[in-house]
A tleap script that builds the chain and sets N, CA, C and O, in Angstrom:
source leaprc.protein.ff14SB
mol = sequence {
  NMET LEU ASP MET SER LEU SER THR VAL THR
  ILE THR VAL LEU ARG ASP GLY THR PRO THR
  GLN ASP ARG TYR GLY ASN ASP VAL PRO GLY
  PRO ALA THR GLU THR ASP VAL ALA GLY CYS
  MET VAL LEU PRO PRO GLY GLY GLN MET ALA
  THR SER THR GLU ASP THR ASN GLY ARG ASP
  LEU VAL VAL ILE VAL ARG THR LEU PHE ALA
  PRO PRO THR ALA ASP ILE ARG ALA THR ASP
  ARG VAL ARG HIE ASP GLY VAL THR TYR GLN
  VAL VAL GLY ASP PRO ALA ARG TYR PRO GLY
  ARG LEU ALA HIE LEU GLU VAL GLN LEU LYS
  ARG TRP GLU CGLY
}
set mol.1.N position { 20.308 -8.975 -1.083 }
set mol.1.CA position { 20.449 -8.015 -0.009 }
set mol.1.C position { 19.835 -6.691 -0.464 }
set mol.1.O position { 20.073 -6.244 -1.586 }
set mol.2.N position { 19.053 -6.076 0.402 }
set mol.2.CA position { 18.346 -4.843 0.093 }
set mol.2.C position { 19.257 -3.646 0.301 }
set mol.2.O position { 19.779 -3.452 1.399 }
set mol.3.N position { 19.457 -2.841 -0.732 }
set mol.3.CA position { 20.284 -1.642 -0.643 }
set mol.3.C position { 19.372 -0.455 -0.383 }
set mol.3.O position { 18.791 0.100 -1.316 }
set mol.4.N position { 19.242 -0.061 0.885 }
set mol.4.CA position { 18.324 1.011 1.249 }
set mol.4.C position { 18.774 2.372 0.731 }
set mol.4.O position { 17.998 3.326 0.770 }
set mol.5.N position { 20.008 2.483 0.248 }
set mol.5.CA position { 20.443 3.759 -0.320 }
set mol.5.C position { 19.700 4.067 -1.614 }
set mol.5.O position { 19.716 5.204 -2.083 }
set mol.6.N position { 19.051 3.065 -2.190 }
set mol.6.CA position { 18.265 3.267 -3.409 }
set mol.6.C position { 16.827 3.691 -3.103 }
set mol.6.O position { 16.023 3.895 -4.012 }
set mol.7.N position { 16.520 3.819 -1.824 }
set mol.7.CA position { 15.157 4.149 -1.400 }
set mol.7.C position { 14.944 5.652 -1.447 }
set mol.7.O position { 15.160 6.355 -0.460 }
set mol.8.N position { 14.520 6.134 -2.603 }
set mol.8.CA position { 14.412 7.569 -2.806 }
set mol.8.C position { 12.984 8.036 -3.077 }
set mol.8.O position { 12.767 9.198 -3.420 }
set mol.9.N position { 12.016 7.145 -2.926 }
set mol.9.CA position { 10.632 7.458 -3.248 }
set mol.9.C position { 9.887 7.903 -1.991 }
set mol.9.O position { 10.110 7.366 -0.906 }
set mol.10.N position { 9.005 8.886 -2.144 }
set mol.10.CA position { 8.101 9.281 -1.071 }
set mol.10.C position { 6.707 8.788 -1.418 }
set mol.10.O position { 6.183 9.076 -2.494 }
set mol.11.N position { 6.113 8.041 -0.495 }
set mol.11.CA position { 4.746 7.549 -0.683 }
set mol.11.C position { 3.841 8.276 0.306 }
set mol.11.O position { 4.319 8.924 1.237 }
set mol.12.N position { 2.529 8.163 0.096 }
set mol.12.CA position { 1.565 8.747 1.019 }
set mol.12.C position { 0.700 7.640 1.589 }
set mol.12.O position { 0.106 6.855 0.850 }
set mol.13.N position { 0.636 7.584 2.922 }
set mol.13.CA position { -0.219 6.613 3.609 }
set mol.13.C position { -1.576 7.268 3.843 }
set mol.13.O position { -1.656 8.365 4.397 }
set mol.14.N position { -2.637 6.594 3.419 }
set mol.14.CA position { -4.008 7.079 3.591 }
set mol.14.C position { -4.677 6.204 4.648 }
set mol.14.O position { -4.783 4.989 4.485 }
set mol.15.N position { -5.119 6.827 5.718 }
set mol.15.CA position { -5.744 6.092 6.817 }
set mol.15.C position { -7.105 6.709 7.098 }
set mol.15.O position { -7.222 7.916 7.311 }
set mol.16.N position { -8.151 5.852 7.097 }
set mol.16.CA position { -9.499 6.339 7.369 }
set mol.16.C position { -9.566 6.975 8.749 }
set mol.16.O position { -8.955 6.493 9.703 }
set mol.17.N position { -10.312 8.058 8.836 }
set mol.17.CA position { -10.493 8.753 10.099 }
set mol.17.C position { -11.516 8.059 10.985 }
set mol.17.O position { -12.035 6.999 10.638 }
set mol.18.N position { -11.796 8.660 12.118 }
set mol.18.CA position { -12.768 8.125 13.060 }
set mol.18.C position { -14.121 7.977 12.367 }
set mol.18.O position { -14.601 8.908 11.721 }
set mol.19.N position { -14.733 6.791 12.510 }
set mol.19.CA position { -16.024 6.578 11.834 }
set mol.19.C position { -17.084 7.584 12.279 }
set mol.19.O position { -17.128 8.009 13.433 }
set mol.20.N position { -17.920 7.940 11.336 }
set mol.20.CA position { -19.074 8.788 11.610 }
set mol.20.C position { -20.307 8.009 11.157 }
set mol.20.O position { -20.186 6.876 10.689 }
set mol.21.N position { -21.471 8.598 11.290 }
set mol.21.CA position { -22.684 7.917 10.841 }
set mol.21.C position { -23.319 8.691 9.704 }
set mol.21.O position { -23.367 9.921 9.703 }
set mol.22.N position { -23.813 7.917 8.720 }
set mol.22.CA position { -24.526 8.554 7.619 }
set mol.22.C position { -25.967 8.840 8.064 }
set mol.22.O position { -26.326 8.580 9.213 }
set mol.23.N position { -26.769 9.361 7.175 }
set mol.23.CA position { -28.125 9.783 7.552 }
set mol.23.C position { -29.026 8.607 7.920 }
set mol.23.O position { -30.115 8.802 8.461 }
set mol.24.N position { -28.566 7.371 7.623 }
set mol.24.CA position { -29.353 6.183 7.967 }
set mol.24.C position { -28.852 5.522 9.255 }
set mol.24.O position { -29.371 4.485 9.668 }
set mol.25.N position { -27.837 6.128 9.886 }
set mol.25.CA position { -27.305 5.583 11.125 }
set mol.25.C position { -26.213 4.539 10.939 }
set mol.25.O position { -25.786 3.906 11.904 }
set mol.26.N position { -25.757 4.355 9.692 }
set mol.26.CA position { -24.689 3.393 9.412 }
set mol.26.C position { -23.328 4.025 9.660 }
set mol.26.O position { -23.116 5.196 9.344 }
set mol.27.N position { -22.408 3.253 10.225 }
set mol.27.CA position { -21.039 3.741 10.393 }
set mol.27.C position { -20.356 3.832 9.034 }
set mol.27.O position { -20.414 2.898 8.235 }
set mol.28.N position { -19.717 4.952 8.786 }
set mol.28.CA position { -18.934 5.148 7.563 }
set mol.28.C position { -17.575 5.717 7.973 }
set mol.28.O position { -17.484 6.451 8.956 }
set mol.29.N position { -16.522 5.385 7.228 }
set mol.29.CA position { -15.202 5.909 7.584 }
set mol.29.C position { -15.190 7.427 7.552 }
set mol.29.O position { -15.800 8.052 6.685 }
set mol.30.N position { -14.481 8.012 8.517 }
set mol.30.CA position { -14.301 9.459 8.526 }
set mol.30.C position { -13.302 9.856 7.454 }
set mol.30.O position { -12.708 8.990 6.812 }
set mol.31.N position { -13.110 11.146 7.254 }
set mol.31.CA position { -12.155 11.611 6.249 }
set mol.31.C position { -10.757 11.015 6.497 }
set mol.31.O position { -10.289 10.946 7.633 }
set mol.32.N position { -10.120 10.597 5.429 }
set mol.32.CA position { -8.795 9.976 5.540 }
set mol.32.C position { -7.737 11.016 5.904 }
set mol.32.O position { -7.787 12.163 5.459 }
set mol.33.N position { -6.791 10.587 6.715 }
set mol.33.CA position { -5.614 11.407 6.978 }
set mol.33.C position { -4.532 10.949 6.005 }
set mol.33.O position { -4.487 9.782 5.618 }
set mol.34.N position { -3.675 11.862 5.621 }
set mol.34.CA position { -2.591 11.550 4.689 }
set mol.34.C position { -1.259 11.861 5.351 }
set mol.34.O position { -1.058 12.951 5.887 }
set mol.35.N position { -0.346 10.886 5.309 }
set mol.35.CA position { 0.976 11.050 5.899 }
set mol.35.C position { 2.026 10.624 4.881 }
set mol.35.O position { 1.995 9.496 4.388 }
set mol.36.N position { 2.952 11.518 4.566 }
set mol.36.CA position { 4.035 11.184 3.638 }
set mol.36.C position { 5.119 10.396 4.352 }
set mol.36.O position { 5.452 10.680 5.503 }
set mol.37.N position { 5.666 9.405 3.663 }
set mol.37.CA position { 6.774 8.606 4.176 }
set mol.37.C position { 7.871 8.630 3.121 }
set mol.37.O position { 7.685 8.128 2.013 }
set mol.38.N position { 9.018 9.216 3.468 }
set mol.38.CA position { 10.153 9.306 2.538 }
set mol.38.C position { 11.071 8.098 2.728 }
set mol.38.O position { 10.967 7.377 3.720 }
set mol.39.N position { 11.957 7.891 1.777 }
set mol.39.CA position { 12.954 6.832 1.873 }
set mol.39.C position { 12.413 5.462 1.546 }
set mol.39.O position { 12.819 4.475 2.160 }
set mol.40.N position { 11.501 5.377 0.586 }
set mol.40.CA position { 10.849 4.114 0.229 }
set mol.40.C position { 11.265 3.640 -1.157 }
set mol.40.O position { 11.841 4.391 -1.944 }
set mol.41.N position { 10.961 2.382 -1.435 }
set mol.41.CA position { 11.050 1.788 -2.769 }
set mol.41.C position { 9.744 1.050 -3.017 }
set mol.41.O position { 9.207 0.426 -2.102 }
set mol.42.N position { 9.222 1.110 -4.239 }
set mol.42.CA position { 8.044 0.349 -4.627 }
set mol.42.C position { 8.437 -0.445 -5.864 }
set mol.42.O position { 8.788 0.126 -6.896 }
set mol.43.N position { 8.375 -1.781 -5.747 }
set mol.43.CA position { 8.843 -2.659 -6.817 }
set mol.43.C position { 7.831 -3.761 -7.090 }
set mol.43.O position { 7.057 -4.130 -6.207 }
set mol.44.N position { 7.834 -4.288 -8.309 }
set mol.44.CA position { 7.059 -5.499 -8.552 }
set mol.44.C position { 7.675 -6.635 -7.734 }
set mol.44.O position { 8.899 -6.700 -7.612 }
set mol.45.N position { 6.867 -7.522 -7.175 }
set mol.45.CA position { 7.435 -8.611 -6.383 }
set mol.45.C position { 8.300 -9.525 -7.232 }
set mol.45.O position { 7.925 -9.891 -8.346 }
set mol.46.N position { 9.448 -9.888 -6.707 }
set mol.46.CA position { 10.344 -10.790 -7.425 }
set mol.46.C position { 10.885 -10.203 -8.712 }
set mol.46.O position { 11.399 -10.940 -9.553 }
set mol.47.N position { 10.781 -8.886 -8.887 }
set mol.47.CA position { 11.291 -8.252 -10.095 }
set mol.47.C position { 10.421 -8.465 -11.315 }
set mol.47.O position { 10.810 -8.093 -12.422 }
set mol.48.N position { 9.241 -9.061 -11.136 }
set mol.48.CA position { 8.341 -9.315 -12.254 }
set mol.48.C position { 7.188 -8.331 -12.212 }
set mol.48.O position { 6.974 -7.679 -11.190 }
set mol.49.N position { 6.453 -8.212 -13.283 }
set mol.49.CA position { 5.368 -7.235 -13.341 }
set mol.49.C position { 4.071 -7.743 -12.716 }
set mol.49.O position { 3.074 -7.024 -12.772 }
set mol.50.N position { 4.023 -8.923 -12.133 }
set mol.50.CA position { 2.932 -9.472 -11.319 }
set mol.50.C position { 1.573 -8.847 -11.581 }
set mol.50.O position { 1.043 -8.116 -10.744 }
set mol.51.N position { 1.019 -9.134 -12.731 }
set mol.51.CA position { -0.314 -8.663 -13.077 }
set mol.51.C position { -1.126 -9.862 -13.515 }
set mol.51.O position { -0.616 -10.741 -14.209 }
set mol.52.N position { -2.376 -9.906 -13.119 }
set mol.52.CA position { -3.241 -10.982 -13.584 }
set mol.52.C position { -4.516 -10.370 -14.127 }
set mol.52.O position { -4.896 -9.262 -13.750 }
set mol.53.N position { -5.174 -11.101 -15.016 }
set mol.53.CA position { -6.419 -10.634 -15.614 }
set mol.53.C position { -7.477 -11.706 -15.435 }
set mol.53.O position { -7.210 -12.894 -15.618 }
set mol.54.N position { -8.672 -11.282 -15.079 }
set mol.54.CA position { -9.799 -12.199 -14.949 }
set mol.54.C position { -10.966 -11.642 -15.740 }
set mol.54.O position { -11.129 -10.427 -15.844 }
set mol.55.N position { -11.779 -12.531 -16.301 }
set mol.55.CA position { -13.003 -12.115 -16.980 }
set mol.55.C position { -14.146 -12.298 -15.994 }
set mol.55.O position { -14.487 -13.427 -15.641 }
set mol.56.N position { -14.735 -11.211 -15.552 }
set mol.56.CA position { -15.844 -11.275 -14.605 }
set mol.56.C position { -17.076 -10.655 -15.226 }
set mol.56.O position { -17.172 -9.435 -15.358 }
set mol.57.N position { -18.010 -11.492 -15.603 }
set mol.57.CA position { -19.267 -11.041 -16.210 }
set mol.57.C position { -19.029 -10.152 -17.428 }
set mol.57.O position { -19.662 -9.106 -17.571 }
set mol.58.N position { -18.128 -10.564 -18.292 }
set mol.58.CA position { -17.884 -9.819 -19.512 }
set mol.58.C position { -16.960 -8.632 -19.352 }
set mol.58.O position { -16.724 -7.900 -20.313 }
set mol.59.N position { -16.424 -8.425 -18.141 }
set mol.59.CA position { -15.486 -7.322 -17.895 }
set mol.59.C position { -14.132 -7.906 -17.553 }
set mol.59.O position { -14.042 -8.928 -16.873 }
set mol.60.N position { -13.096 -7.267 -18.017 }
set mol.60.CA position { -11.751 -7.669 -17.615 }
set mol.60.C position { -11.399 -6.991 -16.305 }
set mol.60.O position { -11.585 -5.784 -16.151 }
set mol.61.N position { -10.890 -7.772 -15.359 }
set mol.61.CA position { -10.430 -7.255 -14.085 }
set mol.61.C position { -8.927 -7.485 -14.027 }
set mol.61.O position { -8.460 -8.620 -14.113 }
set mol.62.N position { -8.180 -6.407 -13.881 }
set mol.62.CA position { -6.733 -6.491 -13.820 }
set mol.62.C position { -6.299 -6.255 -12.378 }
set mol.62.O position { -6.707 -5.279 -11.748 }
set mol.63.N position { -5.467 -7.158 -11.862 }
set mol.63.CA position { -4.949 -7.049 -10.508 }
set mol.63.C position { -3.457 -6.759 -10.604 }
set mol.63.O position { -2.714 -7.509 -11.236 }
set mol.64.N position { -3.021 -5.670 -9.976 }
set mol.64.CA position { -1.610 -5.269 -10.003 }
set mol.64.C position { -1.071 -5.365 -8.585 }
set mol.64.O position { -1.671 -4.837 -7.648 }
set mol.65.N position { 0.065 -6.041 -8.431 }
set mol.65.CA position { 0.674 -6.271 -7.132 }
set mol.65.C position { 2.040 -5.583 -7.102 }
set mol.65.O position { 2.791 -5.633 -8.076 }
set mol.66.N position { 2.352 -4.941 -5.976 }
set mol.66.CA position { 3.649 -4.306 -5.773 }
set mol.66.C position { 4.123 -4.605 -4.359 }
set mol.66.O position { 3.320 -4.943 -3.490 }
set mol.67.N position { 5.429 -4.481 -4.127 }
set mol.67.CA position { 6.007 -4.596 -2.796 }
set mol.67.C position { 6.613 -3.257 -2.431 }
set mol.67.O position { 7.401 -2.692 -3.189 }
set mol.68.N position { 6.238 -2.749 -1.255 }
set mol.68.CA position { 6.755 -1.491 -0.730 }
set mol.68.C position { 7.805 -1.798 0.329 }
set mol.68.O position { 7.550 -2.569 1.254 }
set mol.69.N position { 8.970 -1.203 0.200 }
set mol.69.CA position { 10.016 -1.260 1.201 }
set mol.69.C position { 10.097 0.134 1.816 }
set mol.69.O position { 10.369 1.112 1.118 }
set mol.70.N position { 9.857 0.222 3.130 }
set mol.70.CA position { 9.812 1.511 3.811 }
set mol.70.C position { 10.773 1.500 4.993 }
set mol.70.O position { 11.219 0.434 5.419 }
set mol.71.N position { 11.096 2.680 5.525 }
set mol.71.CA position { 11.940 2.732 6.722 }
set mol.71.C position { 11.283 1.942 7.860 }
set mol.71.O position { 10.057 1.846 7.916 }
set mol.72.N position { 12.086 1.378 8.762 }
set mol.72.CA position { 11.536 0.538 9.830 }
set mol.72.C position { 10.626 1.288 10.793 }
set mol.72.O position { 9.845 0.662 11.509 }
set mol.73.N position { 10.709 2.591 10.825 }
set mol.73.CA position { 9.874 3.396 11.724 }
set mol.73.C position { 8.545 3.814 11.096 }
set mol.73.O position { 7.727 4.452 11.759 }
set mol.74.N position { 8.319 3.466 9.828 }
set mol.74.CA position { 7.088 3.875 9.140 }
set mol.74.C position { 5.863 3.273 9.827 }
set mol.74.O position { 5.869 2.106 10.217 }
set mol.75.N position { 4.820 4.081 9.970 }
set mol.75.CA position { 3.570 3.636 10.572 }
set mol.75.C position { 2.599 3.286 9.449 }
set mol.75.O position { 1.843 4.135 8.976 }
set mol.76.N position { 2.632 2.022 9.032 }
set mol.76.CA position { 1.742 1.530 7.973 }
set mol.76.C position { 1.032 0.306 8.529 }
set mol.76.O position { 1.663 -0.600 9.074 }
set mol.77.N position { -0.290 0.291 8.386 }
set mol.77.CA position { -1.115 -0.782 8.946 }
set mol.77.C position { -1.849 -1.543 7.853 }
set mol.77.O position { -1.972 -1.072 6.722 }
set mol.78.N position { -2.334 -2.724 8.207 }
set mol.78.CA position { -3.046 -3.583 7.256 }
set mol.78.C position { -4.304 -2.923 6.706 }
set mol.78.O position { -4.764 -3.282 5.622 }
set mol.79.N position { -4.863 -1.973 7.429 }
set mol.79.CA position { -6.108 -1.315 7.011 }
set mol.79.C position { -5.868 -0.041 6.202 }
set mol.79.O position { -6.822 0.631 5.811 }
set mol.80.N position { -4.608 0.294 5.950 }
set mol.80.CA position { -4.272 1.528 5.233 }
set mol.80.C position { -4.306 1.335 3.723 }
set mol.80.O position { -4.374 0.217 3.214 }
set mol.81.N position { -4.258 2.455 3.037 }
set mol.81.CA position { -4.024 2.494 1.595 }
set mol.81.C position { -2.738 3.287 1.389 }
set mol.81.O position { -2.347 4.081 2.244 }
set mol.82.N position { -2.082 3.068 0.251 }
set mol.82.CA position { -0.827 3.752 -0.057 }
set mol.82.C position { -0.939 4.350 -1.451 }
set mol.82.O position { -1.333 3.670 -2.398 }
set mol.83.N position { -0.588 5.637 -1.572 }
set mol.83.CA position { -0.554 6.287 -2.882 }
set mol.83.C position { 0.898 6.437 -3.300 }
set mol.83.O position { 1.723 6.988 -2.571 }
set mol.84.N position { 1.188 5.933 -4.497 }
set mol.84.CA position { 2.535 6.018 -5.067 }
set mol.84.C position { 2.404 6.422 -6.525 }
set mol.84.O position { 1.687 5.785 -7.297 }
set mol.85.N position { 3.094 7.472 -6.886 }
set mol.85.CA position { 3.105 7.915 -8.277 }
set mol.85.C position { 1.685 8.154 -8.804 }
set mol.85.O position { 1.376 7.844 -9.955 }
set mol.86.N position { 0.824 8.714 -7.935 }
set mol.86.CA position { -0.537 9.052 -8.346 }
set mol.86.C position { -1.512 7.892 -8.356 }
set mol.86.O position { -2.675 8.075 -8.717 }
set mol.87.N position { -1.069 6.698 -7.968 }
set mol.87.CA position { -1.917 5.504 -7.979 }
set mol.87.C position { -2.115 5.032 -6.543 }
set mol.87.O position { -1.161 4.977 -5.767 }
set mol.88.N position { -3.356 4.690 -6.186 }
set mol.88.CA position { -3.651 4.237 -4.835 }
set mol.88.C position { -3.766 2.718 -4.795 }
set mol.88.O position { -4.469 2.112 -5.603 }
set mol.89.N position { -3.058 2.111 -3.832 }
set mol.89.CA position { -3.043 0.664 -3.623 }
set mol.89.C position { -3.622 0.363 -2.244 }
set mol.89.O position { -3.571 1.203 -1.346 }
set mol.90.N position { -4.166 -0.829 -2.082 }
set mol.90.CA position { -4.614 -1.317 -0.783 }
set mol.90.C position { -3.486 -2.128 -0.162 }
set mol.90.O position { -2.847 -2.922 -0.852 }
set mol.91.N position { -3.228 -1.941 1.136 }
set mol.91.CA position { -2.268 -2.778 1.844 }
set mol.91.C position { -2.904 -4.163 1.996 }
set mol.91.O position { -4.076 -4.282 2.353 }
set mol.92.N position { -2.116 -5.204 1.721 }
set mol.92.CA position { -2.605 -6.579 1.808 }
set mol.92.C position { -1.890 -7.274 2.959 }
set mol.92.O position { -0.680 -7.493 2.902 }
set mol.93.N position { -2.629 -7.617 3.993 }
set mol.93.CA position { -2.048 -8.302 5.142 }
set mol.93.C position { -1.263 -7.360 6.036 }
set mol.93.O position { -1.208 -6.152 5.806 }
set mol.94.N position { -0.658 -7.942 7.063 }
set mol.94.CA position { 0.136 -7.154 8.000 }
set mol.94.C position { 1.510 -6.850 7.421 }
set mol.94.O position { 2.158 -7.748 6.883 }
set mol.95.N position { 1.969 -5.608 7.517 }
set mol.95.CA position { 3.337 -5.281 7.110 }
set mol.95.C position { 4.339 -6.078 7.954 }
set mol.95.O position { 4.094 -6.339 9.132 }
set mol.96.N position { 5.455 -6.459 7.352 }
set mol.96.CA position { 6.485 -7.238 8.043 }
set mol.96.C position { 7.667 -6.343 8.390 }
set mol.96.O position { 8.208 -5.653 7.526 }
set mol.97.N position { 8.065 -6.356 9.662 }
set mol.97.CA position { 9.229 -5.586 10.115 }
set mol.97.C position { 10.441 -6.491 10.156 }
set mol.97.O position { 10.405 -7.582 10.725 }
set mol.98.N position { 11.515 -6.020 9.542 }
set mol.98.CA position { 12.775 -6.758 9.540 }
set mol.98.C position { 13.813 -5.930 10.293 }
set mol.98.O position { 14.105 -4.800 9.900 }
set mol.99.N position { 14.370 -6.480 11.370 }
set mol.99.CA position { 15.369 -5.760 12.168 }
set mol.99.C position { 16.774 -5.973 11.608 }
set mol.99.O position { 16.962 -6.659 10.604 }
set mol.100.N position { 17.737 -5.381 12.269 }
set mol.100.CA position { 19.138 -5.615 11.925 }
set mol.100.C position { 19.732 -4.516 11.079 }
set mol.100.O position { 19.196 -3.414 10.966 }
set mol.101.N position { 20.863 -4.857 10.487 }
set mol.101.CA position { 21.628 -3.883 9.709 }
set mol.101.C position { 20.822 -3.322 8.533 }
set mol.101.O position { 20.980 -2.157 8.168 }
set mol.102.N position { 19.975 -4.140 7.955 }
set mol.102.CA position { 19.142 -3.692 6.834 }
set mol.102.C position { 17.683 -3.570 7.266 }
set mol.102.O position { 16.775 -3.952 6.528 }
set mol.103.N position { 17.466 -3.038 8.462 }
set mol.103.CA position { 16.119 -2.924 9.008 }
set mol.103.C position { 15.207 -2.173 8.039 }
set mol.103.O position { 15.575 -1.138 7.483 }
set mol.104.N position { 14.013 -2.723 7.855 }
set mol.104.CA position { 13.035 -2.079 6.985 }
set mol.104.C position { 11.655 -2.673 7.252 }
set mol.104.O position { 11.524 -3.675 7.954 }
set mol.105.N position { 10.639 -2.049 6.689 }
set mol.105.CA position { 9.266 -2.512 6.739 }
set mol.105.C position { 8.897 -2.942 5.322 }
set mol.105.O position { 9.082 -2.185 4.370 }
set mol.106.N position { 8.379 -4.152 5.189 }
set mol.106.CA position { 7.991 -4.661 3.871 }
set mol.106.C position { 6.473 -4.805 3.840 }
set mol.106.O position { 5.877 -5.439 4.711 }
set mol.107.N position { 5.854 -4.199 2.811 }
set mol.107.CA position { 4.393 -4.133 2.728 }
set mol.107.C position { 3.958 -4.608 1.347 }
set mol.107.O position { 4.485 -4.161 0.328 }
set mol.108.N position { 2.990 -5.521 1.328 }
set mol.108.CA position { 2.429 -5.984 0.061 }
set mol.108.C position { 1.280 -5.059 -0.327 }
set mol.108.O position { 0.430 -4.740 0.504 }
set mol.109.N position { 1.255 -4.632 -1.578 }
set mol.109.CA position { 0.234 -3.714 -2.093 }
set mol.109.C position { -0.492 -4.357 -3.260 }
set mol.109.O position { 0.081 -5.157 -3.998 }
set mol.110.N position { -1.768 -3.997 -3.421 }
set mol.110.CA position { -2.547 -4.521 -4.540 }
set mol.110.C position { -3.544 -3.454 -4.968 }
set mol.110.O position { -4.050 -2.687 -4.149 }
set mol.111.N position { -3.816 -3.422 -6.276 }
set mol.111.CA position { -4.892 -2.575 -6.782 }
set mol.111.C position { -5.618 -3.311 -7.893 }
set mol.111.O position { -5.067 -4.212 -8.526 }
set mol.112.N position { -6.856 -2.918 -8.119 }
set mol.112.CA position { -7.704 -3.571 -9.101 }
set mol.112.C position { -8.148 -2.537 -10.118 }
set mol.112.O position { -8.424 -1.389 -9.768 }
set mol.113.N position { -8.217 -2.944 -11.384 }
set mol.113.CA position { -8.748 -2.077 -12.454 }
set mol.113.C position { -9.765 -2.874 -13.236 }
set mol.113.O position { -9.593 -4.070 -13.469 }
set mol.114.N position { -10.824 -2.203 -13.638 }
set mol.114.CA position { -11.789 -2.859 -14.510 }
set mol.114.C position { -13.125 -3.076 -13.913 }
set mol.114.O position { -14.012 -3.624 -14.568 }
savepdb mol mol.pdb
quit
């Protein structure tokens, strides 16, 4: 059971702005908007540190996965990024809304290093 009273973290949602065009006529994302969301928790999935390493062309690629628990009213989309503790993660898939007494939004996050 999720104890939302432990949700004391504030995260920042980064959402690309209205697309503009570069000098070659290509659409590029506009400046990102930043929105703080209080009352969150960011945890490794299943309580584990969920990290994997791959060797890609002589480079190590580290993938870090986290689960974000946010208030049910949080506006977080599959195309957003989330900054937590100075680190930016990509939202993976559609956030899941859970109703009821323990209503919350659950979001899978991933980042890559290397």
